[in-house]
C-alpha positions in Angstrom: 0.0 0.0 0.0 1.4 3.4 -1.1 1.7 6.0 1.6 -0.8 8.8 1.5 0.3 12.3 0.8 -0.3 13.2 4.4 1.9 10.4 5.8 4.6 11.2 3.3 4.6 14.8 4.3 4.8 13.9 7.9 7.7 11.6 7.2 9.6 14.4 5.4 8.9 16.8 8.2 10.1 14.3 10.8 13.3 13.7 8.8 13.9 17.4 8.5 13.3 17.8 12.2 15.7 15.0 13.1 18.4 16.4 10.7 18.0 19.9 12.2 18.3 18.5 15.7 21.4 16.5 14.7 22.9 19.6 13.2 22.2 21.7 16.2 23.8 19.1 18.5 26.9 18.9 16.4 27.3 22.7 16.2 26.8 22.9 20.0 29.6 20.5 20.4 31.8 22.6 18.1 31.1 25.7 20.0 31.8 24.1 23.4 35.1 22.6 22.1 36.1 25.9 20.6 35.3 27.8 23.7 37.4 25.4 25.7 40.5 25.2 23.7 40.5 28.3 21.5 43.4 28.5 19.1 45.4 25.8 20.9 48.1 24.3 18.7 47.8 21.0 20.5 44.2 20.4 19.7 43.0 21.8 16.4 39.2 22.0 16.2 37.7 21.8 12.6 36.8 25.2 11.3 36.0 27.3 8.2 38.5 30.1 7.9 37.5 33.1 5.8 40.5 34.8 4.1 40.8 37.5 1.6 42.7 40.7 0.8 41.7 44.1 2.1 38.6 45.3 0.1 37.8 41.9 -1.2 34.3 42.0 0.1 35.1 39.8 3.0 33.3 42.0 5.6 30.2 42.2 3.4 30.2 38.4 3.1 30.4 38.0 6.9 27.5 40.5 7.3 25.4 38.7 4.7 26.0 35.3 6.3 25.4 36.4 9.9 22.9 39.2 9.5 24.9 41.5 11.7 27.0 44.6 11.1 30.8 44.4 11.6 33.2 47.3 12.0 33.9 49.2 8.8 36.8 51.7 8.6 39.2 52.9 6.0 41.9 50.3 5.7 41.8 47.1 7.6 38.7 46.8 9.9 39.3 43.3 11.2 42.4 43.4 13.3 42.0 40.1 15.1 40.3 36.8 14.2 36.6 36.8 14.7 34.9 33.5 15.3 31.2 33.7 14.3 28.8 31.0 15.4 25.2 30.9 14.3 22.7 28.7 16.2 19.0 28.3 15.5 18.1 27.3 19.0 15.8 29.6 20.9 12.8 31.7 19.9 14.3 35.1 19.7 17.4 36.6 18.0 20.2 37.4 20.4 24.0 37.8 20.4 26.8 37.6 22.9 30.4 38.7 22.5 33.3 36.9 24.3 37.1 37.1 24.0 39.8 34.5 23.9 43.5 35.5 24.6 46.1 34.7 21.9 48.1 31.5 22.4 51.2 32.0 24.6 53.4 29.6 22.7 54.0 27.3 25.7 51.0 25.0 25.4 48.5 27.0 27.5 44.8 26.7 26.5 42.9 30.0 26.6 39.3 29.5 27.4 36.6 31.9 26.3 35.9 34.9 28.6 32.5 36.6 28.6 32.6 40.2 27.5 29.2 41.6 26.5 25.8 41.2 28.0 23.2 39.3 26.0 22.4 41.6 23.1 18.8 41.6 21.8 19.4 44.3 19.1 21.5 43.8 16.0 22.3 47.5 16.2 24.3 47.0 19.4 26.6 44.3 18.0 29.1 46.4 16.0 30.1 48.6 18.9 30.6 45.6 21.2 32.8 44.0 18.5 34.8 47.2 18.4 35.2 47.2 22.2 36.3 43.5 22.3 38.7 44.0 19.4 40.3 47.1 21.0 40.6 45.3 24.3 42.5 42.4 22.6 44.8 44.9 20.9 45.5 46.5 24.4 46.7 43.7 26.7 48.4 46.3 28.8 44.9 47.7 29.9 42.2 46.0 32.0 39.6 44.1 29.9 36.7 45.7 31.7 37.9 49.2 31.0 36.7 49.0 27.4 33.1 47.8 28.1 31.6 51.3 28.4 33.6 53.2 25.8 31.9 54.9 22.9 33.0 54.4 19.3 34.8 57.8 19.3 36.6 56.9 22.5 37.7 53.6 21.0 38.9 55.4 17.9 41.0 57.8 20.1 42.6 54.8 21.8 43.5 53.1 18.5 44.9 56.3 17.1 46.8 57.7 20.2 47.8 54.8 22.5 51.4 54.1 21.7 51.2 50.7 23.3 48.3 49.4 21.3 49.0 46.6 18.9 48.2 46.9 15.2 46.9 43.3 15.1 46.4 40.4 17.6 45.9 36.7 17.4 43.4 36.8 20.2 39.9 36.1 19.1 36.6 37.9 19.3 33.8 35.3 19.7 30.5 36.3 18.2 27.7 33.9 19.2 24.4 34.5 17.4 21.1 32.9 18.1 18.9 33.3 15.0 15.8 31.0 14.8 15.6 32.0 11.1 19.2 31.3 10.3 21.3 28.2 9.6 23.7 26.5 12.0 27.2 27.6 11.0 30.6 28.5 12.4 33.5 30.1 10.8 36.5 32.3 11.7 36.9 35.6 9.9 40.7 36.4 9.6 42.2 39.9 9.2 42.4 41.0 5.6 45.8 40.6 3.9 47.5 44.0 3.3 50.1 45.3 0.9 50.7 48.6 2.7 50.6 49.8 6.3 50.8 53.3 7.7 52.8 53.3 10.9 55.9 51.9 12.5 57.6 48.8 11.0 55.2 48.4 8.1 57.0 45.3 6.8 56.8 43.6 10.2 53.1 44.4 10.4 52.4 43.1 6.9 54.3 39.9 7.7 52.5 39.5 11.0 49.1 39.5 9.2 50.3 37.1 6.6 51.7 34.7 9.3 48.4 35.0 11.3 46.5 33.9 8.2 49.0 31.1 7.4 48.8 29.7 10.9 45.0 29.6 10.9 44.7 27.8 7.6 47.6 25.3 7.8 45.6 22.6 9.7 44.2 19.8 7.5 40.8 20.0 9.3 40.4 23.6 8.3 38.3 24.5 5.3 39.7 27.6 3.6 37.1 30.0 2.3 38.8 32.5 0.0 37.0 35.7 -1.1 38.1 36.7 -4.6 36.7 39.9 -6.3 35.3 39.1 -9.7 37.3 42.0 -11.1 40.6 40.3 -10.2 42.7 37.8 -12.0 42.5 34.8 -9.5 46.2 33.9 -10.2 47.3 37.3 -8.8 45.1 37.1 -5.6 47.4 36.8 -2.6 44.7 35.0 -0.5 44.3 32.4 -3.2 48.1 31.9 -3.4 48.3 31.3 0.4 45.4 28.8 0.2 47.3 27.0 -2.6 50.4 26.9 -0.4 48.5 25.4 2.5 46.3 23.2 0.3 48.3 22.5 -2.8 45.9 19.8 -4.1 42.8 22.0 -3.6 41.1 19.4 -1.3 39.8 21.8 1.3 39.6 25.2 -0.4 36.4 27.0 -1.4 36.6 30.1 -3.5 33.8 32.7 -3.2 33.6 35.2 -6.0 32.4 38.6 -4.7 31.4 41.8 -6.4 30.1 40.1 -9.6 28.1 43.3 -10.4 31.4 45.2 -11.0 32.4 42.9 -13.8 31.6 45.1 -16.8 30.0 43.8 -20.0 33.1 44.9 -21.9 35.4 42.7 -19.9 34.8 39.7 -22.1 38.2 38.1 -21.5 37.8 38.2 -17.7 34.2 36.9 -18.0 35.3 34.0 -20.2 38.1 33.2 -17.7 35.6 33.1 -14.8 33.3 30.8 -16.8 36.2 28.4 -17.4 37.0 28.5 -13.7 33.4 28.1 -12.5 32.9 25.2 -14.8 36.0 23.4 -13.5 38.2 23.7 -16.5 40.8 25.9 -14.8 42.1 26.2 -11.2 40.0 23.2 -10.1 39.0 22.9 -6.4 37.4 19.8 -5.0 34.9 21.9 -3.1 34.4 24.2 -6.0 33.5 27.9 -6.4 30.5 30.0 -5.4 29.5 33.5 -6.5 27.6 35.9 -4.3 26.1 39.3 -4.9 26.3 41.2 -1.7 24.1 44.2 -0.7 25.5 47.5 -2.0 25.0 50.9 -0.4 21.8 51.5 -2.3 20.3 48.3 -1.1 21.3 49.0 2.5 19.7 52.5 2.2 16.5 50.9 1.1 16.6 48.5 4.1 15.9 45.4 2.1 15.3 42.2 3.9 17.5 39.1 3.4 14.9 37.5 1.2 14.5 40.6 -0.9 18.3 40.8 -1.4 18.4 37.2 -2.4 15.7 37.7 -5.0 17.5 40.6 -6.6 20.7 38.5 -6.5 18.9 35.6 -8.3 17.6 38.0 -10.9 21.1 39.4 -11.5 22.8 36.0 -11.8 20.1 34.7 -14.2 20.6 37.5 -16.7 24.4 38.1 -16.7 27.2 36.3 -18.3 29.1 34.2 -17.1 26.8 33.6 -14.1 23.8 32.6 -16.1 25.9 29.8 -17.5 26.9 28.6 -14.1 25.1 25.9 -12.0 22.4 27.8 -10.0 23.2 25.9 -6.8 26.6 27.6 -6.8 25.1 31.1 -6.8 23.9 33.2 -3.9 24.3 33.4 -0.1 21.6 30.8 0.8 23.3 28.1 -1.3 26.7 28.9 0.1 25.6 28.9 3.7 23.6 25.7 3.3 26.5 23.8 1.7 29.3 24.9 4.0 27.0 24.2 7.0 26.6 20.6 5.9 30.3 20.4 5.0 31.5 21.5 8.4 29.0 19.3 10.1 30.4 16.2 8.3 34.0 17.3 9.0 33.2 17.6 12.7 31.6 14.2 12.9 34.5 12.6 11.1 37.0 14.4 13.3 35.6 13.2 16.7 37.9 10.1 16.9 41.0 12.1 16.2 40.0 14.9 18.6 39.6 12.2 21.3 43.0 10.8 20.4 44.7 14.3 20.4 43.1 15.4 23.6 44.1 12.1 25.4 47.7 12.3 24.2 47.9 15.9 25.3 46.4 15.0 28.7 48.9 12.3 29.2 51.8 14.7 28.4 50.4 17.4 30.7 50.0 14.8 33.5 53.6 13.8 33.1 54.7 17.4 33.2 52.8 17.9 36.4 54.4 14.8 37.9 57.8 16.1 37.0 57.3 19.4 38.8 59.0 19.8 42.2 56.7 18.6 45.0 55.0 21.3 47.0 56.8 22.4 50.2 55.8 21.1 53.6 53.7 23.2 55.9 56.3 22.7 58.6 59.0 25.1 57.4 61.6 24.0 60.0 61.3 20.4 59.2 61.3 21.1 55.5 64.5 23.1 55.5 66.2 20.7 57.9 65.3 17.8 55.7 66.5 19.5 52.5 69.8 20.6 54.3 70.4 17.0 55.5 69.8 15.6 52.0 72.1 18.2 50.5 74.9 17.4 52.9 74.6 13.7 52.5 74.5 13.8 48.7 77.5 16.2 48.6 79.4 13.9 50.9 78.6 10.9 48.7 80.1 12.7 45.7 83.2 13.7 47.6 83.9 10.3 49.0 82.7 8.4 45.9 80.6 6.1 48.0 78.0 5.3 45.4 78.8 3.8 42.0 76.6 6.4 40.3 78.2 9.3 42.1 81.9 9.0 41.2 82.1 11.8 38.7 83.5 14.1 41.4 86.3 11.7 42.0 87.1 11.4 38.3 87.2 15.2 37.8 89.4 15.7 40.9 91.8 13.0 39.8 92.1 14.7 36.5 93.4 17.7 38.4 95.9 15.4 40.2 97.1 14.1 36.9 97.7 17.6 35.6 99.8 18.3 38.8 101.8 15.1 38.2 102.6 16.0 34.6 103.5 19.6 35.5 105.9 18.5 38.3 107.5 15.9 36.1 108.2 18.5 33.5 110.4 20.3 36.1 112.9 17.3 36.3 116.5 18.3 35.8 117.5 18.1 32.1 121.0 16.6 32.6 122.9 15.7 29.5 126.1 13.8 30.2 128.1 15.4 27.4 130.6 18.2 27.3 128.7 20.0 24.6 125.1 19.3 25.4 123.7 21.5 22.6 125.0 19.0 20.0 123.1 16.0 21.6 119.4 15.2 21.9 118.0 14.5 25.4 118.4 10.8 26.2 115.4 8.7 27.4 115.1 8.1 31.1 116.2 4.6 32.2 113.2 2.2 32.0 113.6 1.3 35.6 112.5 4.8 36.7 109.9 5.5 33.9 106.5 6.5 35.0 103.9 3.7 34.7 101.0 6.2 34.7 102.1 8.0 31.6 100.3 5.6 29.3 103.4 4.5 27.5 104.5 8.0 26.6 108.3 8.2 26.1 110.1 10.4 28.6 111.6 12.5 25.8 108.2 13.5 24.7 107.6 15.3 28.0 108.7 18.9 27.6 111.0 19.9 30.4 110.8 23.4 31.6 114.4 23.8 32.7 117.5 24.5 30.6 119.6 21.6 29.4 122.6 21.1 31.8 125.7 19.4 30.4 128.9 18.3 32.2 130.5 21.7 31.8 127.5 23.4 33.2 127.5 21.1 36.3 131.3 21.6 36.6 130.8 25.4 36.7 128.1 25.1 39.4 130.5 22.9 41.5 133.3 25.5 41.0 131.0 28.4 42.0 130.2 26.8 45.3 133.7 25.5 46.1 135.5 27.3 48.9 138.2 26.0 51.2 137.1 22.4 50.8 139.7 19.7 50.6 140.4 18.2 47.2 137.7 15.7 46.0 135.0 17.2 48.2 131.9 18.4 46.5 130.0 21.2 48.4 126.4 20.3 49.3 125.4 23.8 48.2 126.2 22.9 44.6 123.7 20.0 44.8 121.2 22.2 46.7 121.3 24.7 43.9 120.7 22.2 41.2 117.9 20.6 43.2 116.3 24.0 43.8 116.1 24.6 40.0 113.4 21.9 40.0 111.8 22.2 43.4 111.3 25.9 43.3 108.9 25.4 40.3 106.5 23.3 42.3 104.3 25.9 44.0 102.5 27.1 40.8 101.4 23.6 39.7 100.4 22.8 43.3 98.2 26.0 43.4 96.8 25.2 40.0 95.8 21.7 41.2 94.2 23.4 44.2 92.2 25.8 42.1 91.1 23.1 39.7 90.0 20.9 42.6 88.2 23.7 44.4 86.4 24.6 41.1 85.2 21.0 40.9 84.0 21.1 44.5 82.2 24.4 44.0 80.6 23.0 40.9 79.2 20.1 42.8 78.2 22.4 45.7 76.3 24.7 43.2 74.7 21.7 41.5 73.4 20.3 44.8 72.2 23.7 46.0 70.1 23.9 42.8 68.9 20.3 43.3 67.9 20.6 46.9 67.0 24.2 47.3 66.3 25.4 43.8 62.5 25.0 44.0 62.4 28.0 46.3 64.4 31.0 45.0 64.7 32.8 48.3 65.8 29.6 50.1 68.3 28.9 47.4 69.8 32.4 47.7 70.0 32.2 51.4 71.6 28.7 51.5 74.1 29.7 48.8 75.2 32.7 50.8 75.7 30.6 53.9 77.5 27.7 52.1 79.7 30.0 50.0 80.8 32.0 53.0 81.8 28.8 54.8 83.5 27.4 51.8 85.5 30.6 51.2 86.7 30.6 54.8 87.6 26.9 54.7 89.4 27.5 51.4 91.7 30.1 52.9 92.7 27.8 55.7 93.5 24.9 53.3 95.4 27.2 50.9 97.7 28.2 53.8 98.2 24.5 54.6 99.0 23.8 51.0 101.7 26.4 51.0 103.2 24.6 54.0 103.2 21.3 52.2 105.2 22.7 49.2 107.5 24.7 51.6 108.5 21.4 53.3 110.1 20.4 50.0 112.6 23.3 50.4 116.0 23.2 52.0 117.5 21.4 53.7 117.0 18.7 51.1 117.0 15.3 52.7 115.1 12.0 52.8 114.7 9.1 55.2 113.8 7.0 52.2 117.5 5.9 51.9 116.8 2.7 50.0 114.8 4.4 47.3 117.3 7.2 47.0 120.3 4.8 46.8 118.5 2.6 44.2 117.8 5.7 42.0 121.3 7.1 42.5 122.8 3.8 41.3 120.5 3.6 38.3 121.0 7.2 37.2 124.8 7.1 37.6 124.9 3.9 35.5 122.6 5.5 33.0 124.6 8.7 32.6 127.8 6.8 32.3 126.3 4.5 29.6 124.9 7.5 27.7 128.3 9.3 27.8 130.1 6.2 26.6 127.6 5.9 23.7 127.4 9.6 22.9 127.4 9.0 19.2 123.9 7.6 19.4 122.5 10.9 20.7 124.5 13.2 18.5 122.5 15.7 16.4 125.5 17.8 15.1 128.3 16.3 13.2 131.7 17.2 14.6 135.1 16.3 13.2 136.7 16.6 16.6 136.8 13.4 18.7 134.8 13.6 22.0 136.7 14.3 25.2 137.3 11.4 27.6 134.6 11.0 30.2 137.0 9.9 32.9 137.7 13.6 33.7 134.0 14.2 34.6 133.3 11.5 37.1 132.4 14.0 39.8 130.0 15.9 37.6 128.1 12.7 36.6 127.9 11.7 40.3 126.4 15.1 41.1 124.0 14.6 38.2 123.0 11.2 39.5 122.6 12.4 43.1 120.5 15.4 42.2 118.3 13.5 39.8 117.8 10.7 42.3 116.8 13.1 45.0 114.4 15.1 42.8 112.8 11.7 41.9 112.3 11.0 45.6 110.9 14.5 46.2 108.7 14.2 43.1 107.1 11.0 44.5 106.4 12.8 47.7 104.9 16.0 46.2 102.6 14.3 43.7 101.0 12.4 46.7 101.1 15.0 49.4 99.5 17.9 47.5 96.5 15.9 46.1 95.9 14.2 49.5 96.1 17.5 51.3 93.6 19.0 48.9 91.2 16.0 49.0 91.4 15.5 52.7 91.6 19.1 54.0 89.6 20.9 51.3 86.9 18.5 50.3 86.5 15.8 52.9 86.9 18.0 56.0 84.5 20.6 54.5 81.7 18.0 54.0 82.3 16.0 57.1 80.5 18.3 59.6 78.8 20.6 57.1 75.3 19.6 58.2 75.9 20.7 61.8 77.4 24.0 60.7 74.6 24.8 58.3 71.9 24.0 60.8 73.7 26.2 63.3 73.8 29.0 60.8 70.1 28.7 60.1 69.4 29.4 63.8 66.6 26.9 64.1 66.2 27.4 67.8 65.2 31.1 67.6 61.5 32.0 68.3 61.0 33.4 64.8 62.6 30.5 63.0 59.4 29.0 61.7 58.1 32.3 60.1 61.6 33.2 58.8 62.0 29.9 57.1 58.4 29.9 55.8 59.2 33.1 54.0 62.1 31.3 52.4 59.8 28.5 51.2 57.8 30.7 48.8 57.7 28.8 45.6 59.5 30.2 42.6 56.9 32.4 40.8 57.8 30.7 37.4 57.2 27.2 38.9 54.0 28.3 40.6 52.8 29.8 37.3 53.7 26.7 35.4 51.9 24.5 38.0 48.7 26.6 37.7 48.9 26.7 33.9 49.3 22.9 33.7 46.5 22.4 36.2 44.2 24.6 34.2 45.2 22.8 30.9 44.5 19.5 32.6 41.1 20.5 33.7 40.2 21.8 30.3 41.4 18.6 28.6 39.5 16.4 31.0 36.4 18.4 30.2 37.1 18.1 26.4 37.5 14.3 26.7 34.3 14.0 28.8 32.4 16.2 26.3 33.6 14.0 23.4 32.9 10.7 25.2 29.4 11.7 26.2 28.5 13.2 22.8 25.8 11.1 21.1 23.8 12.1 18.0 
């Protein structure tokens, strides 16, 4: 049985009602999500972005779609993005204006903030848009200070306030309830400009371009480009930017404006538009629309929307190339209906990805919150005492190398010790058992006294700081110090002088070792101050002052002790380590005699004269051996005593009772200790701000996820 006309009509009405309800629910979801996350770069809400150059008819298009009046001035009138939302819910027309701060670049989510009261008259909307826009351009002024200003007062602010911005990425949110309209949402972007009167024109032009590019780059954004019919589409900047963001033309819609300005004589341009509109050139998957917007005469006559649409249809049906174009691509009603359905489908399709993005962002924010320093205890004395104890224990672990994972201090300090060892070794006497030392290269040290810690480096590769001393040089030293001694007696002062040539060079490398070691210690002190007290800037400054003062005083004491260690190597030169000295003396004497007897192996200058006999220089070689043996003994002492003094007296003694000294300096027993320490435990403002920002972002994301999970159509 076929349905009756009545039942068929009822079915169609029911279907229309169900579709309308579904569309309202989807657009309510879009509005709520947009209000929550704004222009967040982390979660991109599907949107239609209206772009165009200055004077491309973009403002007239917005007015025709929304039925409201937007600011119109000479030059650019849209100075920040305007998000327009039209809802058919409700019985009466109304509008509210809100604002959304521009993204801060660090992941914050800017929720919508109410700005205007509920407006019942379309005539009030334009002024409130101006107020909201001027407020966003003036972040230095309170938001509420703009709510009662007149149009002239706002104009004066824009023209005379030196701190006002020319453009902003903050958003004006225009929420319209129009029972006679169609659900729709879009964002109207500032018009692209070629010139700007004011400071830094190029920077301002680039700012507007970047703002447009940022708002159309997302793949879920439909780009609606306004192109005047009088322009060659290939030269339209807005269309070029759309092509860059959407090279395949998958999400771009072009709306041809001002068709009535295309003169009958412009046959070439008319034919070009016909080819474009019929898809033969510059194809776009979503196609082209042409709209005839109200002109000044129609506005003066006060025509209704339906009357304007009738006149537009009459125009398109009689003029080339529009009369040869598909009628469903002409006029505001067709444009609004199609893009409303398009955005509705995009939103539905995007819900799974929005859930995924919001969940991923929530996980990241939760991890960031977990990584923040824990909040301080309410017991200030206990909190500071605990942090001080942990600081001292950790620093002590580093200094002593107790834990396998905390031995970097030991490694860095031992590097300084190696530098000392190398520097002291370079002061060894450069004895050359030849009569003309300049003609011979420096012989290697005997293998029996070579340093095992030099990694196999030959002794001759170590640059000695002293002058080469040959047999004649040593003979002269002996002679200079010989007085009324009996024959065959060598004055001890001669050996002392030769020893001092090395030993007197040991203070600078010892001090260098000290400074390197104390720099390492200070580095670890600073690192642990930051680790244990850095959450609270005031406490960190206070503790650093106390610790640095104590370390400075301790360093002065140790430096004096270090001078004494080096001074002990001065005269009289002697050792109780007779066995080691005698063994070295024997080795060096044998070595010098062997080298002298094999002088030809070390010769670097050819000499026709035969070498002198070495038998006449026995005393000199004995002096060489004695001095070299003693310096070897003293070298072994100094390269142990200096590092051990520094490590023990500087580092270990400093950390051993540090906790007691610090707690004493904090004066915990005083009556005002709790309040004084509580003042030091104020959280770093940057950390506190980050904690609040992350908490706000987490709350918004949780609400976004809840909204998406509970959304049912």
